N, C-alpha and C positions, 0 to 999 in steps of 0.2 A: 376813511381809514386806510391803512395799508401796512404791509409788512416789508416794504422794499428798502433795501439798504441805501438806495439813492435818494432817500426822502428829502434831506436838506438841500442837496445840490440841485435836484430837478423839480422840487416843489411838490413831490408826492407826500403822502401823509405820515405813515408810521414806519420807522426803520426796522430792520430785520430782528427777529427774536434771538439771533445769535449775539446780540449786544450784551451789556452787563447782566449778569444773573442776579436774581433777588438776593438781598443781603441776609435773608433768613430762609430756612427750609422747612422747619417743623416746629410744632409746639406753640408756646405763647411768644409771639414774635413782636418785638418792638424795634422799628427800623431806626428812625432818627431819635426817638425818645424811649427811655427805659424806666423813667421814674414813675413810681406809683402815683395815680391821680391825674396823669396826663394821657391824652388820646394816643393810642397805639394800635397796631395791627396784630391780630392773632390768626395764624394760619390754621385752617380747619380741614383742608383737603388739597389734592393736586390732580390735575387733569392734563390732557394733551392739547396744548395751544388753545386754552379757553379764551373766547372773545367776548362772551356776555354771560351774565347770570340774571335770572328773572324769577319772580314768584308768580303763582297762578291763583286767581280768585277762587275761593272756596277750599283751598288746600294749604292750610296754615303751616303744616309741618314739612312742606316740600319746597325746594328751590331747584330750578332747571338751569344747567350749565351748557352753553353752546360751545362746541369744539369746532374750530375752523374747518377741519377736514370733512365734516358732514355728520357728526353725531350730536345728539342732545343727551346729556347725562343727568342723573338725579342725585340731589342731596336730601336725605330724609332725617329730620331732627339733627342736621349737621353732619350726618354720616353718609359717605359716598356709597351708592349702590353699584354693583358690578355690571349689571346689564343696562344698556342704553334705553332711554325712553323712545328715541327715534334714531334710526341709522339710515341715512340717504347718501352715503359716501359715493355710491355709483352714479348719482345724479349731479354731484357738486364738482365744479372745477375749483380746486383749492391750491393755493400757493401764491406767494407775493401778497397782493392786497385782495385776492379773490378767496372765496370760500363760503361756507355757511356763516352768516354774519349776525342773524338776529332771530328771535322767536317772539311772538305776540299772542297774548291770551285776552279775549274779550271778557267783559264783565259777566256774561252768561255762560262762560266756559263750562262750569260744573254741570249745567243742564244740557247744553248743546253738544258738548265734547269737542267742539271745533276749536282749532288753533291755527296759527299761520307762521310760516318761516320765510326768511329772506335770504336768497343765495344767488351766486353766479353759476350759470350752467356751462356746459362744454363749449359753447360758442363765446362765452364771456358776457352774455346778456344777463340782466338782473331779473330775477323771478320772485314773485310772491305766490306762495302755494298754500292751500288749505289742507290740513290733515285732521283726522279724528283719533281720539284716544280709545284704547280698548279697556284700560284700567287706569287707576290713578298714576301708575308708574310705567305704563307701556302704551305706546301709540301704534297705530296700524300704518305701516309704510305704504300699503296698497290702497289707502283711502285718499290718495293725493288728488286734488282738484286744482288746476291752474287758475289763478285769479287774474294776474296781470303780468306782462312781460315788458321790460324796458330795454330796447336795443342798446348795447354797450360793447361793440366789437372792435373798435379801432385801437383802443389802448386797454391795458390790463389794470390800470390804477384808477382811483377816484370812483369807487363803487357805492359810496354812501354806506348805509348798513344798519339802520335802526327802525324797528317797528314799534309804534306806540298807539294804544287805543285811548280815545277820549269819548265817553259815551259809546255809541254803537259804531262810530267812525274810526277807520284805521288810517293812521298817518305814517308816512315814511319819507325819509330824506334821501335823495339820489345825488351822486357826485356829478361833476360837469362833463364826464366822459374821458378824463385823463389827459395825459400829455402835459405840456407846460403852458400856462397863460390862457387856457381855454381859447385857443386859436379859432375854433369854429364859432365861438360866441354862444355856446349852448345855454349857459346860465341866464343870459338876458333874453334868450329866444323863447317866447311863450308858446311856440308851436311844437316844442320838443319837451320831453319829460326829464331831461338831464339837468342837474344843477338846481333842483326844485325841492320843495316840500309838497308832497302829494297827499290828498285826502280823498278817500273813497269809502263807500259802504261795501265790504267785501262779500256780502251775501249775494247769491245769484238773483236776478230779477228780470222778468220779461224776456227770458231766453238769453240773457247776457250774464257774464261771470261776475259782474259787480255793477254797482250804480254809483252815481255822483251826487253828493248833497247839493240841493238847489242853491244854497248860500255860498258855494264856492265862488271866488271873485270873478272868474271869467266865463261862467255859465251864461250863454246868450251873447257873449262878446268875443272879440278876437283873442285867441289863445285856447289852449287845451282845457277842457272842463275840469280835468282831474287836478289841476294845479291849485295849491292853496297859497304858496309863497314862492318867490324865485330869487335869483341872484346869489346862489350858494356854490361854493367850490367843492367841498367834500364834508358834509355834515355826518361824520361817522357816529358820534355819540351825542344825542340830544334828548330832551325829556320835557314833560309837563310838570310844573311845580307850582305850589301855592306860595305866594310871597308878594309883598307890597300891595295887599288887599285884593289880589286877583289870581286866577289860574293863569300861569305864564308859560309861554313856549320859550325854552332856554336851549339855544343851539350853539354847540361848540363847532365852529367851522375851521377846518384845517387850512392853513395859509400857504402862500406861494414861496417867495424868497425872503421876505422880511418879517411878516407878522402872522401870529395866530390870533383868533378872535372868538369872543363869546357874545352872542346876541341874546337879549331878553326883552320880550314884549308880551303884554297881555294877549291872550289868544284872539280877542276881538280885533286888536290892532295888527296882529300878525297876518290876518286874512287879507291877502293881496299885497303884502309888503314886499319890497325889493330890497334885499340885503346887500346889494352893491357889487358883488363880484361879476365880471372881471373889470368893472370900471374903477373899483376901489379894492385895495388890500388893506384891511384895517381902516385907518382914517386917511391913508395916502392914496392919491390918484394913481391908478395902474394903467388903464387903457382908455383915457378920455373920460373924465368925470362927468356925471350926469346929476341932475337935481332929483330930490324926492326919495333918496335911499334911506333905509333905516340904519342908524349908526351903531357900532358895537358898544356894549357896556364895558368890555375889557379887551385890551389889545396886549399881546405878549410878543416881545421881540425875538428874532433869531440872531445869534444864539442867545441863551442856551436852549431855547424852545424849538420844537420842530413839528409837533403834531398834538394839538390840544385834545384832551379826552374829557368830554362833558360828564358831569356827575349828578348830584341831587342835593336837596335840602335835608339836613339831618333832623329827624324827628324822634330819635332815641334819647329819652331823658336820662338814660344811664351814661350818656356822653355829654354832660352839661357844657363842657368847654366849646362844643361846636353846635349845640342845639339851635335850630333856626337859621343856620348858616349853610349856604350852598358850597359844597366842596367839589373840587375838580383837580386835574393834574395835566401834565404833558408827558408824552411817551419818552422823550429824550431827557427832559429836565428831571423828572421823577419826584419833584417837590409837590406834595399835595397841599393845595391852597384853598382859601375860603373867602366868601364875601356875602353881604346881605343883598337879597334881590330887591331891586327897586328900578324905577325909570331912570334913564340917563346913564352917564358914565359913572363907574364905581371903582373903588380901589380894593385890591385883594391882599391878603396876608398869608404867610405860611402857617400851616397847622403844626409844624414841627415834625411831621411824618414824611418820610421819603421812601418810595418803593419803585423799583424799576419795572418797566414794561406793563404798567396798568392798562387794561383794555376796556374795562367797564366798571360801573358802579350800580348798585341796586339796593332796595330795601325790602324786607319781608313784611308780612301783615302786622307784625309787632313793632315795626319801625327799625329793626336792627339793620345796620348797613353792612353790605358785602362788596368786595372788589375782586375782580379777576386779574391775573397777570398772564400775559401771553407766554411767559416762561413756564407756567404750570400751576402755581398756587392759587387758591381761593382764600381770601382773608375776610375776617370780620373786624369791624371797628369797635374797639372797647376803650374803657377808661377806668 
């Protein structure tokens, strides 16, 4: 992800929030479509540079909104609470592509009270830190326990930025370390954690802050044990989705000069997969092609695209026009598009909805779909 105005020219991911403002500001908002019976966006609240929205297991009435500068805010029954759930602005280096980028809740969150955040610290390093809540709407900033730190000091861009749980395992995608073209070759280097999909069990074990699942592909082999997949440039927004008969890893990987891409594989096939960067950008050779890479399902050209924002499969039956389809967008293009998850290359189509600066998608326990815009609004998808 990123918020750099040099995104398209230098291959960083998302341009500045000072770009086009959302076409709607309040109430029942329909961006590209206003006709009854068609999908549209309804604004429900506004925040300070929201980069993510998430639900938490066991708390059906709550949604948690991550603000880039270092706060997590709460929506309860769709209404914004004034006090933050968590405020760690003093620990977060925010600006450009850096900041507090994600929050993750394990399935046992209601019992253990533990949750995790992903942010860049004062050095630029990526940190995953565990916290505990005090109540349903308030966490303890003093409960911090460092889980893992990924060095990222040479450049400020390409920080990745998404935490996702599958079972008890925590996955997160890291950027390649920034700059242009991944000159150090981090994404293909299995001895570093940049440009990777990482899988760990974040609970402390045997005196260590986390453990590594034995089924990770490089356990006992050359390469870091924490790596689940590699060859990624900047997987800012990705997710697990059910589709095509399997639970799939769907990765929106921000491109360099010519293409954005979405990769989708069943989780079992993603284990150990090489998604190609920096040997390929999209389907095109970039820095000396190699064999055996996983090919994208969708490739989006520059322009009008510059920074793909991964989404989710719509499971809200009150939005029948998009039910069962994966929706996503691009930070520059603003057109929200959809496709059916399956193996191989697929085609996407416009939903007829357009909204500027979308930074994340999420669904609550009832399947209702929400989106954040870096310009401030949080929207709900309705029909």
